[in-house]
C-alpha positions in Angstrom: 74.2 87.6 79.7 72.8 89.6 76.8 70.5 86.7 75.8 69.3 86.4 79.4 68.5 90.1 79.5 66.7 89.9 76.3 64.6 87.0 77.4 64.0 88.7 80.8 65.2 85.8 82.8 67.5 88.0 84.9 65.6 89.7 87.6 66.1 93.2 89.0 68.0 91.8 92.0 70.6 90.3 89.7 71.0 93.5 87.8 71.5 95.3 91.1 74.3 92.9 92.0 75.9 93.5 88.7 75.6 97.2 89.3 77.2 97.0 92.7 80.0 94.9 91.2 80.5 97.6 88.5 80.8 100.3 91.2 83.3 98.2 93.2 85.4 97.5 90.1 85.3 101.2 89.1 86.6 102.1 92.6 89.4 99.6 92.2 90.3 100.9 88.7 90.3 104.5 89.8 92.2 103.4 93.0 95.1 102.4 90.8 96.2 106.0 91.0 97.1 105.4 94.6 99.9 103.1 93.6 101.8 106.1 92.1 104.5 106.3 94.8 105.6 102.7 94.0 106.6 103.9 90.5 108.3 107.1 91.7 105.6 109.4 90.4 103.3 111.9 91.9 99.6 111.1 92.0 98.8 113.7 89.3 101.6 112.4 87.0 100.4 108.8 87.3 96.8 109.8 86.8 97.7 111.8 83.7 99.6 108.7 82.4 96.8 106.3 83.1 94.1 108.5 81.6 96.2 109.0 78.5 95.9 105.3 77.7 92.8 104.6 75.5 92.4 101.1 77.0 92.3 102.5 80.6 89.7 105.1 79.5 87.6 102.4 77.9 87.8 100.3 81.1 86.6 103.2 83.2 83.8 104.0 80.7 82.7 100.3 80.6 82.6 100.1 84.4 80.4 103.2 84.5 78.1 101.5 82.0 78.0 98.4 84.0 77.3 100.3 87.2 74.4 102.1 85.6 73.0 99.1 83.8 70.4 98.4 86.5 68.9 101.8 86.0 68.6 101.6 82.2 
């Protein structure tokens, strides 16, 4: 992917699709908080737990990066 971006073989349409996929994935990742009742936790407790994990934080940040990649 990086090589294609550097050689400009990926058009703006493809970058928009990647951006949309990033937004959808970000919505799914943040939507994980809605599964809190299955674990016997409140939404706030589960959100605090998830966002205390560095890997989860990195996933959220990377999805924001992907979602904004079409605009860079």
